[in-house]
C-alpha positions as a Python dict, from the first residue, in 0.01 Angstrom:
ca = {
    (1, 'M'): (0, 0, 0),
    (2, 'D'): (145, 333, -99),
    (3, 'T'): (225, 587, 177),
    (4, 'V'): (-24, 868, 192),
    (5, 'H'): (197, 1189, 228),
    (6, 'H'): (74, 1469, 455),
    (7, 'I'): (206, 1787, 319),
    (8, 'L'): (130, 2152, 463),
    (9, 'H'): (177, 2471, 267),
    (10, 'V'): (155, 2749, 513),
    (11, 'D'): (131, 3106, 368),
    (12, 'M'): (98, 3418, 565),
    (13, 'D'): (-204, 3648, 464),
    (14, 'A'): (-84, 3966, 305),
    (15, 'F'): (231, 3942, 513),
    (16, 'F'): (386, 4285, 483),
    (17, 'A'): (57, 4453, 525),
    (18, 'S'): (-62, 4237, 807),
    (19, 'V'): (259, 4332, 1002),
    (20, 'E'): (206, 4695, 937),
    (21, 'Q'): (-159, 4668, 1045),
    (22, 'R'): (-48, 4475, 1368),
    (23, 'D'): (214, 4729, 1459),
    (24, 'R'): (-2, 5043, 1362),
    (25, 'P'): (-356, 5009, 1493),
    (26, 'E'): (-466, 5317, 1285),
    (27, 'L'): (-429, 5116, 969),
    (28, 'R'): (-638, 4823, 1078),
    (29, 'G'): (-952, 4771, 855),
    (30, 'R'): (-807, 5037, 595),
    (31, 'P'): (-665, 4948, 251),
    (32, 'V'): (-300, 4963, 280),
    (33, 'L'): (-39, 4932, 7),
    (34, 'V'): (312, 4851, 111),
    (35, 'G'): (579, 4970, -142),
    (36, 'S'): (714, 5280, -285),
    (37, 'D'): (515, 5575, -417),
    (38, 'R'): (802, 5707, -618),
    (39, 'R'): (774, 5694, -1008),
    (40, 'R'): (787, 5348, -1109),
    (41, 'G'): (708, 5231, -761),
    (42, 'V'): (557, 4892, -732),
    (43, 'V'): (325, 4748, -468),
    (44, 'A'): (502, 4482, -257),
    (45, 'T'): (188, 4371, -64),
    (46, 'A'): (-165, 4488, -79),
    (47, 'S'): (-401, 4429, 228),
    (48, 'Y'): (-712, 4249, 171),
    (49, 'E'): (-903, 4581, 226),
    (50, 'A'): (-716, 4715, -83),
    (51, 'R'): (-751, 4388, -278),
    (52, 'T'): (-1131, 4429, -295),
    (53, 'Y'): (-1052, 4728, -540),
    (54, 'G'): (-833, 4529, -758),
    (55, 'C'): (-486, 4622, -598),
    (56, 'H'): (-234, 4330, -593),
    (57, 'S'): (143, 4275, -551),
    (58, 'A'): (383, 4349, -837),
    (59, 'Q'): (127, 4614, -962),
    (60, 'P'): (254, 4960, -1047),
    (61, 'M'): (184, 5189, -738),
    (62, 'S'): (29, 5455, -984),
    (63, 'V'): (-215, 5197, -1107),
    (64, 'A'): (-307, 5066, -752),
    (65, 'L'): (-364, 5423, -628),
    (66, 'R'): (-597, 5498, -926),
    (67, 'L'): (-804, 5181, -832),
    (68, 'C'): (-814, 5293, -465),
    (69, 'P'): (-708, 5654, -427),
    (70, 'H'): (-777, 5653, -45),
    (71, 'A'): (-540, 5371, 21),
    (72, 'V'): (-245, 5427, 266),
    (73, 'V'): (94, 5378, 117),
    (74, 'V'): (344, 5236, 365),
    (75, 'R'): (725, 5211, 294),
    (76, 'P'): (844, 4865, 390),
    (77, 'S'): (974, 4778, 731),
    (78, 'G'): (1231, 4519, 671),
    (79, 'R'): (1343, 4468, 1016),
    (80, 'A'): (981, 4403, 1143),
    (81, 'Y'): (916, 4159, 867),
    (82, 'S'): (1236, 3967, 913),
    (83, 'E'): (1167, 3937, 1293),
    (84, 'A'): (805, 3819, 1224),
    (85, 'S'): (939, 3557, 971),
    (86, 'K'): (1188, 3427, 1228),
    (87, 'Q'): (903, 3368, 1476),
    (88, 'V'): (703, 3200, 1225),
    (89, 'F'): (962, 2969, 1113),
    (90, 'A'): (1040, 2890, 1472),
    (91, 'I'): (697, 2757, 1501),
    (92, 'F'): (733, 2555, 1193),
    (93, 'R'): (1033, 2381, 1320),
    (94, 'D'): (862, 2311, 1633),
    (95, 'V'): (615, 2092, 1473),
    (96, 'A'): (761, 1958, 1138),
    (97, 'P'): (1091, 1736, 1086),
    (98, 'K'): (1118, 1877, 743),
    (99, 'V'): (1052, 2255, 658),
    (100, 'E'): (1108, 2391, 311),
    (101, 'P'): (1099, 2762, 292),
    (102, 'L'): (967, 2926, -17),
    (103, 'S'): (1001, 3286, 75),
    (104, 'I'): (1006, 3505, 382),
    (105, 'D'): (633, 3434, 454),
    (106, 'E'): (553, 3068, 312),
    (107, 'A'): (692, 2716, 353),
    (108, 'F'): (589, 2351, 300),
    (109, 'L'): (594, 2131, 608),
    (110, 'D'): (614, 1752, 564),
    (111, 'L'): (422, 1579, 844),
    (112, 'T'): (433, 1226, 680),
    (113, 'G'): (474, 960, 953),
    (114, 'T'): (446, 1205, 1250),
    (115, 'E'): (72, 1117, 1318),
    (116, 'R'): (144, 890, 1613),
    (117, 'L'): (385, 1156, 1772),
    (118, 'L'): (184, 1478, 1673),
    (119, 'G'): (-156, 1358, 1597),
    (120, 'P'): (-367, 1424, 1277),
    (121, 'A'): (-219, 1672, 1019),
    (122, 'I'): (-539, 1888, 1037),
    (123, 'D'): (-485, 1915, 1423),
    (124, 'V'): (-124, 2026, 1368),
    (125, 'A'): (-251, 2287, 1123),
    (126, 'R'): (-501, 2433, 1350),
    (127, 'A'): (-219, 2439, 1626),
    (128, 'V'): (9, 2628, 1383),
    (129, 'K'): (-255, 2875, 1286),
    (130, 'R'): (-329, 2955, 1659),
    (131, 'R'): (23, 2998, 1760),
    (132, 'I'): (99, 3235, 1461),
    (133, 'L'): (-184, 3445, 1553),
    (134, 'G'): (-115, 3435, 1931),
    (135, 'E'): (268, 3477, 1918),
    (136, 'V'): (321, 3690, 1599),
    (137, 'G'): (-16, 3857, 1576),
    (138, 'I'): (-100, 3788, 1220),
    (139, 'T'): (-305, 3529, 1024),
    (140, 'A'): (-197, 3244, 795),
    (141, 'S'): (-373, 3014, 553),
    (142, 'V'): (-292, 2646, 538),
    (143, 'G'): (-346, 2382, 275),
    (144, 'I'): (-310, 1998, 354),
    (145, 'A'): (-261, 1765, 68),
    (146, 'P'): (-92, 1438, -43),
    (147, 'N'): (157, 1655, -233),
    (148, 'K'): (320, 2001, -288),
    (149, 'F'): (125, 2120, -602),
    (150, 'L'): (-213, 2030, -425),
    (151, 'A'): (-103, 2178, -76),
    (152, 'K'): (-4, 2506, -210),
    (153, 'L'): (-327, 2522, -444),
    (154, 'A'): (-525, 2442, -117),
    (155, 'S'): (-377, 2715, 83),
    (156, 'D'): (-502, 2978, -175),
    (157, 'L'): (-870, 2845, -187),
    (158, 'E'): (-1006, 3006, 146),
    (159, 'K'): (-780, 3317, 207),
    (160, 'P'): (-746, 3488, 425),
    (161, 'D'): (-723, 3284, 748),
    (162, 'G'): (-813, 2960, 559),
    (163, 'L'): (-761, 2599, 618),
    (164, 'T'): (-843, 2349, 331),
    (165, 'V'): (-775, 1975, 319),
    (166, 'I'): (-729, 1779, -1),
    (167, 'T'): (-729, 1404, 48),
    (168, 'P'): (-677, 1142, -223),
    (169, 'E'): (-1049, 1086, -239),
    (170, 'T'): (-1133, 1459, -294),
    (171, 'I'): (-880, 1559, -545),
    (172, 'D'): (-1121, 1540, -859),
    (173, 'E'): (-1390, 1709, -648),
    (174, 'I'): (-1176, 2017, -561),
    (175, 'L'): (-939, 2025, -868),
    (176, 'L'): (-1160, 1956, -1171),
    (177, 'P'): (-1391, 2263, -1158),
    (178, 'L'): (-1090, 2509, -1087),
    (179, 'S'): (-980, 2758, -1357),
    (180, 'V'): (-693, 2612, -1567),
    (181, 'T'): (-495, 2909, -1445),
    (182, 'R'): (-462, 2720, -1115),
    (183, 'I'): (-223, 2476, -1277),
    (184, 'W'): (145, 2572, -1184),
    (185, 'G'): (311, 2717, -1500),
    (186, 'V'): (-11, 2814, -1679),
    (187, 'G'): (61, 3190, -1725),
    (188, 'P'): (-129, 3451, -1910),
    (189, 'K'): (-3, 3338, -2259),
    (190, 'T'): (-50, 2978, -2197),
    (191, 'A'): (-390, 3035, -2063),
    (192, 'E'): (-492, 3243, -2370),
    (193, 'R'): (-355, 2950, -2588),
    (194, 'L'): (-574, 2711, -2396),
    (195, 'H'): (-878, 2932, -2401),
    (196, 'H'): (-861, 2923, -2784),
    (197, 'L'): (-882, 2546, -2765),
    (198, 'G'): (-1177, 2561, -2542),
    (199, 'V'): (-997, 2472, -2234),
    (200, 'E'): (-1125, 2687, -1945),
    (201, 'T'): (-1108, 2443, -1639),
    (202, 'V'): (-890, 2162, -1521),
    (203, 'R'): (-1145, 1921, -1624),
    (204, 'D'): (-1120, 2045, -1974),
    (205, 'L'): (-719, 2018, -1964),
    (206, 'R'): (-760, 1661, -1839),
    (207, 'A'): (-959, 1585, -2139),
    (208, 'L'): (-666, 1628, -2361),
    (209, 'S'): (-438, 1329, -2408),
    (210, 'R'): (-47, 1336, -2311),
    (211, 'E'): (35, 1318, -2691),
    (212, 'E'): (-199, 1621, -2760),
    (213, 'L'): (-30, 1817, -2471),
    (214, 'D'): (311, 1716, -2581),
    (215, 'G'): (234, 1832, -2935),
    (216, 'L'): (96, 2162, -2812),
    (217, 'F'): (356, 2256, -2553),
    (218, 'G'): (667, 2033, -2578),
    (219, 'V'): (837, 1935, -2264),
    (220, 'S'): (568, 2132, -2066),
    (221, 'G'): (311, 1902, -2188),
    (222, 'E'): (376, 1610, -1962),
    (223, 'H'): (392, 1868, -1673),
    (224, 'F'): (48, 2015, -1735),
    (225, 'W'): (-83, 1634, -1797),
    (226, 'R'): (44, 1539, -1448),
    (227, 'L'): (-83, 1824, -1259),
    (228, 'A'): (-415, 1816, -1424),
    (229, 'R'): (-445, 1484, -1243),
    (230, 'G'): (-320, 1614, -922),
    (231, 'L'): (13, 1442, -957),
    (232, 'D'): (339, 1574, -823),
    (233, 'T'): (645, 1366, -708),
    (234, 'R'): (842, 1649, -554),
    (235, 'R'): (942, 1591, -190),
    (236, 'V'): (980, 1856, 75),
    (237, 'V'): (1345, 1940, 104),
    (238, 'S'): (1469, 2081, 433),
    (239, 'A'): (1634, 2434, 409),
    (240, 'G'): (1982, 2337, 424),
    (241, 'A'): (1957, 2103, 119),
    (242, 'A'): (1756, 2356, -95),
    (243, 'R'): (2025, 2592, -181),
    (244, 'S'): (2106, 2831, -470),
    (245, 'I'): (2313, 3154, -495),
    (246, 'S'): (2175, 3441, -709),
    (247, 'H'): (2204, 3811, -790),
    (248, 'E'): (1939, 4016, -957),
    (249, 'Q'): (1895, 4390, -1040),
    (250, 'T'): (1576, 4600, -1120),
    (251, 'F'): (1638, 4919, -1322),
    (252, 'E'): (1485, 5248, -1287),
    (253, 'E'): (1428, 5246, -1655),
    (254, 'D'): (1381, 4960, -1883),
    (255, 'L'): (1705, 4911, -2046),
    (256, 'E'): (1667, 4905, -2448),
    (257, 'D'): (2039, 4841, -2499),
    (258, 'P'): (2122, 4477, -2489),
    (259, 'A'): (2492, 4553, -2419),
    (260, 'R'): (2426, 4736, -2100),
    (261, 'V'): (2212, 4449, -1961),
    (262, 'R'): (2486, 4203, -2073),
    (263, 'K'): (2732, 4410, -1886),
    (264, 'V'): (2518, 4385, -1558),
    (265, 'L'): (2477, 4020, -1609),
    (266, 'L'): (2868, 3984, -1634),
    (267, 'H'): (2902, 4153, -1284),
    (268, 'Q'): (2634, 3937, -1145),
    (269, 'T'): (2798, 3631, -1272),
    (270, 'E'): (3140, 3734, -1101),
    (271, 'A'): (2954, 3790, -770),
    (272, 'V'): (2778, 3442, -787),
    (273, 'A'): (3106, 3285, -862),
    (274, 'R'): (3281, 3444, -587),
    (275, 'R'): (3024, 3335, -341),
    (276, 'L'): (3047, 2980, -463),
    (277, 'R'): (3410, 2986, -399),
    (278, 'K'): (3375, 3161, -65),
    (279, 'H'): (3143, 2844, 52),
    (280, 'G'): (3348, 2573, -123),
    (281, 'L'): (3040, 2508, -354),
    (282, 'R'): (3008, 2432, -716),
    (283, 'T'): (2702, 2444, -949),
    (284, 'K'): (2570, 2226, -1220),
    (285, 'T'): (2295, 2458, -1350),
    (286, 'V'): (2297, 2829, -1438),
    (287, 'T'): (1968, 3010, -1468),
    (288, 'L'): (1877, 3369, -1606),
    (289, 'K'): (1577, 3562, -1490),
    (290, 'I'): (1456, 3829, -1717),
    (291, 'R'): (1167, 4053, -1660),
    (292, 'Y'): (1000, 4302, -1917),
    (293, 'G'): (843, 4635, -1834),
    (294, 'A'): (513, 4496, -1813),
    (295, 'F'): (616, 4249, -1522),
    (296, 'E'): (617, 3950, -1765),
    (297, 'T'): (911, 3734, -1635),
    (298, 'I'): (1087, 3440, -1808),
    (299, 'T'): (1356, 3211, -1683),
    (300, 'R'): (1616, 3026, -1906),
    (301, 'S'): (1841, 2741, -1759),
    (302, 'K'): (2146, 2539, -1883),
    (303, 'T'): (2286, 2235, -1718),
    (304, 'L'): (2665, 2214, -1716),
    (305, 'D'): (2860, 1921, -1826),
    (306, 'A'): (3038, 1933, -1493),
    (307, 'P'): (3013, 2121, -1163),
    (308, 'T'): (3223, 2437, -1154),
    (309, 'D'): (3298, 2763, -960),
    (310, 'V'): (3511, 2910, -1227),
    (311, 'T'): (3377, 3247, -1324),
    (312, 'D'): (3459, 3206, -1705),
    (313, 'E'): (3290, 2878, -1725),
    (314, 'L'): (2985, 3020, -1563),
    (315, 'W'): (2981, 3326, -1770),
    (316, 'R'): (3013, 3116, -2074),
    (317, 'A'): (2678, 2958, -1996),
    (318, 'A'): (2513, 3276, -1868),
    (319, 'S'): (2616, 3488, -2165),
    (320, 'G'): (2528, 3198, -2403),
    (321, 'I'): (2166, 3191, -2258),
    (322, 'F'): (2144, 3563, -2275),
    (323, 'D'): (2267, 3594, -2625),
    (324, 'R'): (2032, 3324, -2775),
    (325, 'W'): (1746, 3509, -2620),
    (326, 'A'): (1837, 3851, -2737),
    (327, 'R'): (1894, 3707, -3085),
    (328, 'S'): (1535, 3570, -3081),
    (329, 'G'): (1370, 3897, -3021),
    (330, 'Y'): (1523, 4129, -2749),
    (331, 'R'): (1279, 4336, -2555),
    (332, 'P'): (1357, 4623, -2294),
    (333, 'V'): (1452, 4472, -1968),
    (334, 'R'): (1328, 4588, -1637),
    (335, 'L'): (1521, 4318, -1426),
    (336, 'I'): (1803, 4094, -1492),
    (337, 'G'): (1910, 3809, -1263),
    (338, 'M'): (2160, 3515, -1257),
    (339, 'A'): (2146, 3213, -1038),
    (340, 'A'): (2343, 2905, -967),
    (341, 'A'): (2151, 2595, -849),
    (342, 'H'): (2205, 2242, -791),
    (343, 'L'): (2500, 2312, -558),
    (344, 'G'): (2739, 2074, -400),
    (345, 'H'): (3091, 2034, -293),
    (346, 'E'): (3162, 1787, -583),
    (347, 'E'): (3465, 1892, -786),
    (348, 'A'): (3483, 1862, -1150),
    (349, 'Q'): (3654, 1528, -1254),
    (350, 'V'): (4015, 1552, -1232),
    (351, 'S'): (4203, 1492, -1555),
    (352, 'L'): (4541, 1316, -1591),
    (353, 'F'): (4635, 1609, -1831),
    (354, 'P'): (4505, 1919, -1665),
    (355, 'D'): (4356, 2169, -1900),
    (356, 'E'): (4607, 2455, -1891),
    (357, 'T'): (4352, 2709, -2001),
    (358, 'R'): (4138, 2616, -1696),
    (359, 'E'): (4410, 2632, -1457),
    (360, 'K'): (4478, 2988, -1577),
    (361, 'M'): (4126, 3080, -1531),
    (362, 'K'): (4116, 2934, -1164),
    (363, 'S'): (4438, 3136, -1096),
    (364, 'L'): (4267, 3457, -1228),
    (365, 'D'): (3967, 3385, -1004),
    (366, 'Q'): (4181, 3342, -700),
    (367, 'A'): (4388, 3668, -761),
    (368, 'M'): (4060, 3869, -828),
    (369, 'D'): (3924, 3713, -501),
    (370, 'D'): (4229, 3815, -303),
    (371, 'I'): (4201, 4188, -434),
    (372, 'Q'): (3849, 4203, -355),
    (373, 'R'): (3868, 4064, 6),
    (374, 'R'): (4143, 4331, 71),
    (375, 'F'): (3996, 4636, -124),
    (376, 'G'): (3617, 4567, -159),
    (377, 'S'): (3404, 4402, -415),
    (378, 'G'): (3408, 4674, -653),
    (379, 'S'): (3772, 4727, -668),
    (380, 'I'): (3830, 4500, -985),
    (381, 'R'): (3605, 4355, -1239),
    (382, 'R'): (3613, 4208, -1568),
    (383, 'E'): (3491, 4424, -1866),
    (384, 'G'): (3343, 4302, -2184),
    (385, 'G'): (3304, 3922, -2240),
}
């Protein structure tokens, strides 16, 4: 008999705004927009009172204020959010052997096999919600399900202050009537394409065969086919094992010149490589994150032949990804980011005949690291590339 997993997804409700309303009683019950009201300012979090007017995170502040002119704009209080997050995650670690953070205000908890010690998962979820409210002073929504996809979906169904359980027996009852946009990976463009095919709900999506979805969406086809059936084999991975190192930058103005963006990407690659070496880590995967002016975001990744911490090797991968994207149709860039994932302490395979060029690159990295340790991170940089 297969083990039934008990996965919780816990998500703080309008986290930044909730902390502000907790700390400032005069904001309670009022529409609050956390973010910057400067030109090109963006909403970080909208309180639920503001959401009733159509305000939401990642929205230009100017748009949010047109929708809700009487909203209160509050600049982010990073220290308060960080402290609240630490309290919340301490509660998570009290009750679950495996906690996988997704961001400052949400995480997966794996309670599989803990029933005899902790009781039913739903009782643990209720206790977590009570403790967050009592100890931190904010509310959380929780989804309980047999896998991560369903747990995250469930936590969003009854916000705010919700608790939704999906069991193996109720998957179809809950999943099938939902909009196809609830499927992870179905963004606006994919949704529009599916709508043209008459696919509006998860039920409609499930009616398509795996072959049809493969033909329509390539490698994403099987992903959509599995999620439409509530299938997800990913496991909850504790924080220490789920590691990546990244750098990203948002520009005040959308950059129309690919060369300027490419130069920023080079400096980000240098910084990521330096941090890898500092921690004795190497990466197998390089990922670029590119966001356009309309907040549309794409990611592109490359798996390396061997794990590395060599700047030139990482730059070869990152610049290759960027150049292929730029050639296919460059659009002005609002944000560029570079990440190294699938990290480990594994060294690249040692050759009996060392690559002289690679040894020179490693020596250059070591020399630059030494200079930057002594004189600061901006004291020496590569140019061009």
